[in-house]
N, C-alpha and C positions, 0 to 999 in steps of 0.2 A: 297526578300533577302535573300543567305542563309549567316549565320557564323556559328562559332565555336567560344567554350568559352576556356582560358587557367585559367583554376585554381590556387592558388600559395600558396601552403599552409608555412606560416614564423611563424618565433618564437614570434613576436608581434603580428600579424595579418592577415589576408585570401582577399586575395583580388582577384577580376576577371576580367575578359580581354574579352568582344566580337567583335568578330571581323570578315569583310567581307572579302570574296574572295578579292579583292582588297588590300587586308592590311590596308582596314581603321579603328581605332576605331570607336567602334561607343556606346560600353556602357562601361563606372567603374565601382565597387563600389570594398567597403573593412569594414570589421567588425575587433574589436581588439578581445587581449584577454590574459589574465594576465597571469605570469609565477608565481607560486609557488617556495618560496625559504623557504621551513620550518627549514631548520640550513644552517648554513654560509656549501658553496661546494653545496650545491641542487638545482637542478632546474627541474620542474617538468610543465606539463598540464593534463586539467584536460579534453581526447579527447575528450568527447561529448561535449566542446566548441567550437570541430572543425566545429563541426556535425553545432550547429549552429551557428556561424558565417556563414558556411556557406549556411546555407538555408535563411542568413540576405541579402548575395550577390545576391544569386540567383535571391528573392523576387526582388530586387530592381532591379534589369535588368530589369528581367520580364516588370515590371513598369514603364520603361524608352524606351524599344524596345517590345513593349506585343507579334509581331507576331516571337518573338524570340517561341513559343512556339509551334509553328508554321513551322520557316526553320531554326532550331537549326539541324546543322549535324553532329555537332563532339564535344566530350570533353574532354578535355586530364588537368593533373595535372604537377604540379612544387609541392616543397617542401623540406624544412629543414630536409638535412639529421644525419641520426646514432639514431636518438632516437629511444627509447624501446618505440611499445604499447603491451600489453599482457591483452587476453582475453579466457575469461573460454569453457568450451563446450558448454554450451548458448551464444555465443559472444561475451558475454558481457564484459566490460571490468574492470578488478580485480585490477588494483592499476593503479594512477597517472601514466604517461609516461616520461617516464626518456629523460631527452632531451641535446642536442649532449653538451650544454656546461655546464651538472654538469659534477663536478671533486673526485664524491666520491669512483674512482675505482680503484683508484693507487693502490691497492693492488693488482689488479684483473691483472692489466696491468704487475706486477713485475709478478704475479704467469703464464700469456701466455707465456710472454719472455721467462722466466725460463725452464716452460716446454717443449715451441713448436716454438720457436721467427724461427726456420729459417723453420719452416713446416709453419707459416703462411705467413712470407716474402718470400718466392717462391711460395706460391699459389693467393695469394692475392696482391704481388707486395707492402702491409703498413708490418709498428708496429704497435704491440701494444700503443696504446691512449686513455687516458679517453675519448674522444671522439666517441669513436666509440662506435657499436653496442655490440658484443664480450663480452668487459667486464663488463656491462652492465646483458647480458642476467648471466654469472655467480657470478656476485651481486646480483641477483634476490637469484638464486640457492643455496648461505650459508649465506645470513642474511633475505630471507624469504621461507624460506620451506615449509612453509601452504600456499605460491601462487603460488607457482616454481609446486606444485602439481597441484592445479587448472588452470596452462597453456595448452591453446590445440592450441592457433593462438597467433604466435609472429610477429611481423609487424612496417614497416616501417609510418611515422605521413599521406603519401599522399594516401598513400595504406591502410588507412580505409577508408578516405572516399570514394576509386572508391571501399571498402569490402561494404559500405552502400549504395552510390549508386548503383551498379550490382548484392550483392549477392557473387560478384566473389571474391576466394582469390588469389593476386597476386599482382608480382611487376617486372622489370626493372628489366634490369644489370645494366644501372648508380647509381641506389641506394638502391641496391644491395651490389654492390662495394663497400661503407662504410660502410657493415657491420665486417668485418677480418672474413666472411664467403663464399664470394666466386670465384673461382679459375675463375679468369678476364680474363684469356690465353682460357680456353677451354671453358667457359661460363656456369659454372652447380656449383651448391654450392658443394662445398668444404667436401665432405663427412669425409677425413681425422680429419680435423679439427674437423666436428659435433663426430665421436668414441672420438679420445682426451677427450672432454670434456663434453663426455655423452650429448649432444642433439640431440633428435629426430631433424633427415629431417623432419621430417614428420608436425616437427607443424611450418616448413617455406614459403611463399606462392610460388605460381607459379613461372616459373622467363617464361619474356614479351622482346618483344623486344621495344621501350619506344614510339613505332608509332601505335605496335599492340595493336585489339580490343580484349577488357578485357569482352566486354559483352555488356549490353544495360541497359537502364534506366529499374528497375524496378517499377510491374503498381502502389507500393506506395507513390513511388515517385513521376511518372506519374503524382499522381493524388493528392499528394503534393502541387505541382505546376501549374499544368494544365494543362502541356503539350501533345499534342494532335497526337506525333509520336511518333514512336523508337526512342531515341536517344544514339548513339555510346557512349560507353567510351570510353578511348585508355592509356594503362597505364603511361604514362608518365613519369620525372625523376627527378632525383633531383636536387635541385635549383642551385646547378655549374654548369648544367650539361645542363640544361635548362636557362639558362645565358647565355655560349654558345653559345648555338645555335640564342637567340636572340641578340646577336652580329653577327654572324657570323662565330664565328671561326668555322669554318669545315672545313682543310686545310690548306696545308702542310703551313709553314713562317707565320702564324696568332696567333697571341696571346694576354689574354684580361688583363692588371693593372683596379683590382677593389677596389675601395676605400671604405670602408663605416665602421664599427665599428671595425673588423679587417679589413685586404685586402688581397686581394689573385691576388698572379702572375697565368696563366693559358696559358698552349700550348696545341695544337693542338697536337696528337697524332696519327702515323697512326697503330701501333701494340703496342701491352704488350713488348715487347721486351726492350726497356731502363731499364733496372737498377741501381737505384739509390737509393738503399741499403736502402727502408725507409725514408732517408733525403727529400724527398719530397714524395706525395701522388700521387700516379698512376691509375686510373678509368675508366672504360668502358663509353664510352661516348654518350648522347646521341641520336646522329646521326649516325645510324644505322650499325655495326663492325668498326665505331673507338672508340678513345682513347681521353683519358685529361691525360697533368699530371697538376698541381698545389703544392704550397705552398704558406703557411700562418706566414704572420705581423700579431701576437695578439693586439698587437693596433697599426694601422692605420691610420684610423678618431679618435680612440679615444687618441692617443697621441694629435693630433692637439685640441679636447676640450679641454682636461684638460689643455691643456697651457691657452688655451682666459681661461675656467671658476676660474682655480688659480691665472693669473699673469692679464687679460684683460677684466675681466665681465662684465665692463662696455662700451667694444667697440663690437662692428657686427665686421662680420668673412672680409667683403670687406674693412673694415674701420682698422683693422688688419693687415689688406692681401694686404695692397693697396700699401707698398711701396716696399715693394722684386724686384720689377723687377728692384731696380735703382740703387737693391746692387749687385756686381760680385759672384762669383757662387763661394757659399765656405763662406757665410757668413762674411765675413772679420774675418777668421781665427777661425772660431766658427762650431765645430761639437754636435750632438745631437743622440742619439742612441733610436730605439721608446720600453726598452724595459721595460717600465713602468710593463705589468703584465705577464715580464718570456714572452719566447719568442719560436716558433714551427720552425721555417722555415730559417735558417741554420742546429740554435740553438736548439735542444729538449731539453729546462733548462727554470722548471719552477720557478726559484730561479733568475737568471739574472736581473736587473735592472737596467732602465735608465741613461743616464750619458749629462751631458751636458759638453763637452772637450772642453779649449782653454778659457775659459772665462777672459777678461779682462775690462778695466775702461770702453773705445771708447764703447761694446756693449752694441744699446739700443734697444727696445721692436723691434724692424722688424729685427733684429739682430737675434734675440733669434724665431721671427714667421717665419723665411727664412730659418736658420736651422732644425727646429721642421718638415718644409716639406719636404728638404733632406733627412731628418734624417728618416722619412719613404719609401721614395723613394729608395731613397739606402737599406732600410730591403727588400725592394722586388725587388731591383735589382741582391739582393743574390741566387731567385729561381731562376733569367735566366741566371745567368751565370751558374748556375748547369744545367737548359739544353743546353746551349751551350756547355759545355764542358763534358757529358756524351752522349746525345745521339745527337747531332750535330744540335741542332734545329737555326736557324737562324731567325730572327725577322725582315719581313718587312715594317709592320704593326705590330703596336698595337691600341687596341680597349680602349681605357680606359671610363668606368663608374663608378657609386655612387660620392662622392664628391671631388670624383679627378680631374669630367669630367665637372665644373664650375668652376671654376676657372681657364681664359690662360693663367696667370701666372704659373699657376701647370703646367699645358698642357705640356706649352713648354720646362719646369724644366724637366717633365717624357720625353719628343724626346732629348733632353740634355742630361738626366743621362743613359736611355733605349741607347739611337745611333739608336733610330727603330725612324721612322714614325706618328703621334699620330692621331687620327682617334677619336670623339666621332660622340656620336647616337644622329639622330634628335631627334628621339624622346623616349628614355629611356623607356622602361616598366620589362626592366631584364627579373628578373627567370619566369614573364606572361605570356610576348610574346611569347617565348623559348615552355613553353606548350598548347598557340596557337596556333605557326607554326605547333608540333607534332598533334595535332590534325585535322589542314588540312592535313599531310600530311598523316591520318591517315583514312580521308575521301576522299581520292584518288584524294584531289585538286592537287596536285600537288607527284611526287615522292619519292623526297629527301630531304634532307635537303636545297642541295645548290639551287633546284629551290624556295624552301620559300623561302628561305633568295633576291633572286632576286627582293621575289617580297611583305616580311615583312621588310627589315631590311634596313635601310636607314642611310649616314653618315654627318654628318653635316660641322665642322670644322677641319682642317688638321692639322699639327702644325711641322716641320718640322726641325732636328738638327741644332743646329749655331755650325760651326765646331770649332769654337776657346772656346765655352764651355761644350761640348763635349770633350776636351783635359784635358779641367781644372777638369772636373766634374771624369775622369777617375783618377789624379793622388791624389784626393777629396775620392775616393773609395774606395783608394787601403790606403790610410789611415782610413779608416773609419772599415773597415777587420780587423782594428788589436787593434780597442778598444774591441771588444768582450774578447778576453784572455788579455787583458789589465784586467780587470774589473771581471775578471769571480769570481776569490778565495773573492777579497772584496764583492761581493756584496754578496755571499752565509754568509761568514763572518758576517755581518752585519745582514744578517736574522737568525742567529741564536743566534745573543745578545736581540731577543725582545721576 
């Protein structure tokens, strides 16, 4: 039986998903690694720990599926976006990778905006934020000149795995789009940005489509795991792009709502012409030739976790949320804004903070729990509304993944607030499934992502909007959108007192 392997290099662990031509999962394995936080605001990882995790995962999969060593027809990747890996001339890591959630680069973001803000936005369709790769490069230039002198290779996490497996220095368009160094329309490195910031372009990888073959396993890697055949390796994609492929977000009218620690509202885009002015991210898709836009809620599931741990630590999530369906939309006059760690979309504001509005004596724990879910969903609707008003997007169906897809009452709430049919996945494998699909396309099993989705992507439940609830939530959302402006100055002033 033929197999493909999707590898998802996440922030906390690496996962492997072994799949057949029928779209069946025959093997899963994962290995964790730590995040290094040497001081507040810094977030790093040792790249070699990713390699050790990959060795454990591949070994575990071979142990459970021994004929993988003769029948594996492709490997591809999904990876955490933006994080910076730097190697020297001997292809050795110079320093720990600076991760996407590292916020040390505020100064560099201001420098980018002041020196080349219009240039960067015009070519990359994004603005300088701490998460992106370019500010991290500038931080090393300015703060670690001795390391900068050693840098000969700069890459993203999943590409470090590809480099290790094949010896090929490569990346794909979807991951490159998150660096602030790619002209996403022309699909080439943006030389004017390299020139502006004195970055040698040859230190960046060669660009590929996500489904393109970048090489085969080296002889050393084959010997390490006992592979008896040459195994093609394909470029892969950014985690959100792969999650979109794995959720079937590959055509007009398709959207995805992903609620994890943070939240993402993602829309398929068929070109790079949508002018969001940096208020939404616009990136190349892992589906060849396409694009996607996305907005981010910094504290989505994190808001619910915080609320439960602070006010209902003794309750399970089913207990905490058990009565929310008995309450009308709006939690009887209670609104919550999930700005507990700042916000990204549509308010790029690290100093805004969350709030409950409308508290009175009849509100119970259940009212507050429902208000938290509604506030998280309203925050994601901010991105939906921008996509609809700026780019004329229309969502016939939205795929819900992550923690927000596990509670049927929350899924119905999403249908009512987004005013769209909500579906969830039969088997939610996330970015790893998208990576496996890219390997299957690269291996020639399918011609494109749409064909692969027919076999690999299946939906389970469907939630349609309740017209009465849609009308009620439309009014409540109008009130929700006023809270940011009403609390911005207060939030900033309160932080200044600390």
